[in-house]
C-alpha positions in Angstrom: -13.7 -3.8 23.8 -11.1 -6.8 22.2 -7.9 -6.5 20.7 -9.1 -8.9 18.2 -12.4 -6.2 17.4 -10.1 -3.3 17.9 -7.5 -4.8 15.1 -10.4 -5.5 12.7 -11.8 -2.0 12.9 -8.7 -0.4 11.8 -8.1 -3.2 9.0 -12.2 -2.1 7.6 -10.6 1.8 8.2 -9.5 3.4 5.5 -7.5 5.8 6.9 -5.3 3.4 9.2 -5.4 0.6 6.4 -3.3 3.1 4.4 -1.4 4.5 7.5 -0.3 0.1 8.5 0.6 -0.4 4.7 2.8 2.4 4.7 4.2 0.8 7.9 4.5 -2.2 6.4 6.9 -0.9 3.6 9.1 0.2 6.3 9.3 -2.9 8.4 10.1 -4.3 5.3 12.8 -2.2 4.2 14.4 -2.3 8.1 14.4 -5.8 8.0 15.3 -6.5 4.3 18.4 -3.8 4.4 21.7 -5.4 4.1 19.8 -7.1 1.3 18.7 -4.4 -0.6 21.5 -2.1 0.2 24.0 -4.3 1.4 27.0 -2.4 3.7 30.4 -2.3 3.0 31.7 -3.0 6.5 29.3 -5.1 8.2 30.7 -4.6 11.3 29.9 -0.3 10.8 26.3 -1.2 8.2 25.1 2.5 9.3 28.4 4.2 7.7 26.7 5.8 4.4 29.3 4.8 1.8 30.6 7.2 -0.7 30.9 6.8 -4.1 33.8 9.3 -4.6 35.0 12.9 -3.1 33.4 15.0 -5.4 31.7 17.7 -3.4 28.8 19.0 -5.5 25.7 16.5 -5.2 25.2 13.9 -8.3 22.1 13.0 -10.1 20.5 9.6 -10.1 22.3 7.3 -12.5 22.8 3.3 -12.7 25.0 3.1 -9.6 23.0 5.6 -7.1 20.0 5.1 -8.5 18.5 7.7 -6.0 22.0 10.4 -6.8 24.7 11.6 -4.6 24.3 14.2 -1.8 26.9 16.5 -0.7 30.5 14.3 -0.2 29.0 11.5 -2.6 27.3 9.8 0.4 24.7 7.3 -1.1 21.1 8.8 -0.9 19.3 5.1 -1.4 21.6 3.6 0.9 21.3 6.6 3.9 17.2 5.8 2.8 17.6 2.6 3.2 19.1 2.5 6.5 18.2 5.3 7.7 14.4 3.6 8.0 16.2 1.0 10.8 17.7 4.5 12.4 14.3 5.7 12.8 12.2 3.1 14.1 15.3 2.6 16.8 14.8 6.2 17.5 11.1 6.0 17.9 10.1 2.9 19.2 13.0 2.9 21.9 12.6 6.7 23.1 9.2 6.3 22.8 8.8 3.2 24.4 10.9 4.2 27.4 9.5 7.8 27.8 5.9 6.1 27.9 6.8 3.8 30.6 8.0 6.5 32.7 4.9 9.0 32.1 2.6 5.9 32.8 4.7 5.1 36.1 4.6 8.7 37.0 1.0 9.6 35.9 -0.4 6.8 37.8 1.4 7.4 41.3 0.8 10.9 41.8 -2.4 10.4 40.6 -3.6 7.2 42.6 -1.7 8.0 46.1 -2.8 12.2 45.3 -2.4 14.1 48.1 1.6 15.5 48.9 2.7 13.0 47.0 0.3 14.2 43.7 1.6 18.0 44.1 5.3 17.3 44.7 5.6 14.9 41.4 3.2 17.7 39.4 5.1 20.4 39.8 8.4 18.8 38.7 6.5 17.7 35.6 5.6 21.5 35.3 8.9 22.1 35.7 10.5 20.2 33.3 7.8 21.0 30.9 8.5 24.9 31.2 11.6 23.7 29.4 10.7 24.4 25.2 11.5 20.8 24.1 13.4 21.1 21.1 16.2 23.3 23.1 16.0 21.0 26.1 16.9 18.2 23.4 19.8 20.1 22.0 21.6 21.1 25.4 21.3 18.2 26.7 22.6 16.4 23.7 25.4 18.9 23.5 26.5 18.3 27.4 26.4 14.5 26.3 28.1 15.3 23.2 27.3 13.0 19.5 25.5 9.8 19.5 22.4 7.9 18.3 22.5 6.7 22.5 22.7 10.0 23.7 20.4 11.1 21.3 17.9 8.7 22.3 19.3 9.9 25.8 18.3 13.6 25.6 14.3 13.2 24.2 13.5 10.3 27.0 14.2 12.8 29.4 12.5 15.6 28.2 9.5 13.6 26.4 7.3 12.0 29.3 5.7 14.7 30.9 2.5 14.6 28.3 2.3 10.4 29.0 2.6 11.3 32.7 -0.3 14.6 32.4 -2.5 12.3 30.5 -1.8 9.3 32.7 -2.4 11.0 35.9 -5.9 12.4 34.1 -7.4 9.1 33.4 -6.2 7.7 36.8 -8.2 10.4 38.9 -11.3 9.5 36.7 -10.9 5.6 36.8 -10.3 5.9 40.6 -13.3 7.1 41.7 -15.6 4.3 39.9 -17.4 2.0 42.2 -15.4 -1.2 40.9 -11.6 0.1 42.2 -13.7 1.2 45.9 -14.8 -1.8 45.8 -11.7 -3.4 45.7 -10.4 -0.9 48.4 -13.1 -2.2 50.5 -12.1 -5.7 50.0 -8.7 -4.9 51.5 -7.2 -5.7 47.6 -3.5 -3.9 47.5 -2.5 -1.2 45.9 -0.2 -3.3 43.4 -3.1 -5.3 42.4 -5.9 -2.6 42.0 -3.5 -0.2 40.0 -2.2 -3.2 38.1 -5.5 -5.1 37.6 -8.2 -2.3 37.7 -6.9 0.9 36.8 -4.2 0.2 34.3 -6.1 -1.5 31.7 -8.6 0.9 32.0 -6.4 3.9 31.2 -4.0 2.6 29.1 -5.7 2.9 25.4 -5.1 6.8 25.3 -2.0 6.6 26.1 -1.5 4.2 23.3 -3.0 6.5 21.4 -0.8 9.5 21.9 2.0 6.9 21.8 1.5 6.1 18.2 1.0 9.8 17.6 4.1 10.3 19.1 6.0 8.1 16.9 6.5 10.2 14.1 7.4 13.5 16.7 10.4 11.9 17.9 11.5 11.1 14.5 11.1 14.5 13.2 12.5 15.7 16.3 15.9 13.5 16.0 15.9 14.6 12.0 16.2 17.9 13.3 18.7 17.8 16.0 21.0 15.7 13.2 20.0 18.5 10.6 21.0 21.4 13.0 24.5 18.9 13.9 23.7 17.9 17.3 22.1 14.3 16.6 24.3 11.4 14.4 27.7 11.4 13.5 28.6 13.0 10.5 28.3 9.9 7.9 26.1 7.9 10.0 22.6 7.0 8.2 19.9 9.0 9.2 17.0 10.8 6.8 17.7 13.5 9.2 21.8 13.8 8.1 20.8 13.3 4.8 18.6 16.7 4.9 21.9 18.0 6.7 24.3 17.4 3.3 22.1 19.2 1.3 21.7 22.6 3.0 24.1 23.9 0.8 22.3 23.1 -2.5 18.5 23.4 -1.7 18.8 26.4 -3.9 20.0 24.8 -6.6 22.1 27.0 -8.7 21.5 30.2 -11.2 18.8 28.9 -13.6 18.1 25.8 -12.3 16.3 25.9 -8.6 15.6 22.1 -8.9 19.1 20.8 -9.8 19.5 19.5 -6.8 15.5 18.4 -6.1 16.5 14.7 -5.5 18.9 15.4 -2.1 16.1 16.9 -0.4 12.9 15.5 -1.8 13.8 12.1 -1.5 14.7 11.9 2.0 12.2 14.4 3.2 9.4 12.4 1.1 10.4 9.4 3.6 10.6 11.2 6.8 6.7 12.9 5.5 5.5 8.8 4.6 7.0 7.5 7.9 5.6 10.3 10.1 1.8 10.8 8.6 1.1 6.6 8.4 1.6 6.9 12.5 -0.6 9.6 12.4 -3.0 8.4 10.4 -3.2 5.1 12.7 -3.3 7.3 15.8 -6.5 8.8 14.3 -8.7 5.8 13.5 -7.3 4.2 16.6 -8.9 7.4 18.6 -11.8 7.1 16.6 -12.2 3.1 17.8 -12.1 3.6 20.9 -13.7 6.5 22.0 -17.4 6.5 22.0 -18.4 9.8 21.7 -17.0 9.5 17.9 -18.4 6.6 17.0 -22.1 6.6 15.1 
C-alpha cells in the first residue's frame, strides 16, 4: 500500500481526521507559542511567569485568562509552552526508543539461535521492572531535568517495540522472497534493509503513535510526583502538580479551583486522545482482517 493511499484513507476516516485536526491545533500552538504567550525572559522561555506571590490560586481574569495556580503561576502560559514540552518529550522519547527497539528486535529475530536467546533474556529482565517505578528511580538518580527524564523513559521504553519487531521479522524472514535473496547471496544488511524492514515497519508505526500519548502521560506523572520537570517549568504535569492542594476546593465550594486541574487536564486528554485515534485508524487501514 502506497503512502499516498494511506494518507487519503486517514483523511477520509472521520475518527483519524478528528485526531489529525486536534494534533494540527497543538502543532500551531507549539509553533506560535512565542507570539501566543510571549516569554518574559527570551533566554528561558519555558519558565512560567508569576503574576505575584499569592499562594492561593486566582480565577480567570483579564490579565490571566486561564487564571493562576498555586504560587501565582500563569496557567495559560504553562499550557501553551507545555505543548512544546509535550511534543519534545513525545517525539524524542518515542523516536529514540522505537529506533532502539527496531534494531534490537530485528537483529534478535534475523540471526536467531544464541543471539536471539541472549537479547530476549535481557529484554525480559527490563520488562520485569515496572515501567513507571523504573523511570522514577532512574530519574531520581540522574536528577531533575527534562533531559534526564527523557533518558529514563528511553532506557525503559524500547522493549515493547523490540518484541513486536521480533515477531514481525520471524514471520517475514520465512517468506520466499527473503529466502530467494539469501540464495542469491545478498548481504544481511541488504536483506534487512530492502526486504524485511519495509514489510515490518507499519505495525511498529502504529505502536509508536499509540505510545506518543502514553509517554506524555508518564512524563506528566513524573512531574506531578516531583521527579520530572523542575519547579516552574512549562509542563502540563507540573501545572496539575501545583493544583494538588486545591483539588478539593474550599468548604462549601468544591469546584472553586476547578481551573487549576481541568484546563491542563483537558490539554493532556486531547493530546493523548488524538494520537490514539490516529493509531486506531492507522491499524484499521493497514490490517486487511479489519477491512470490509
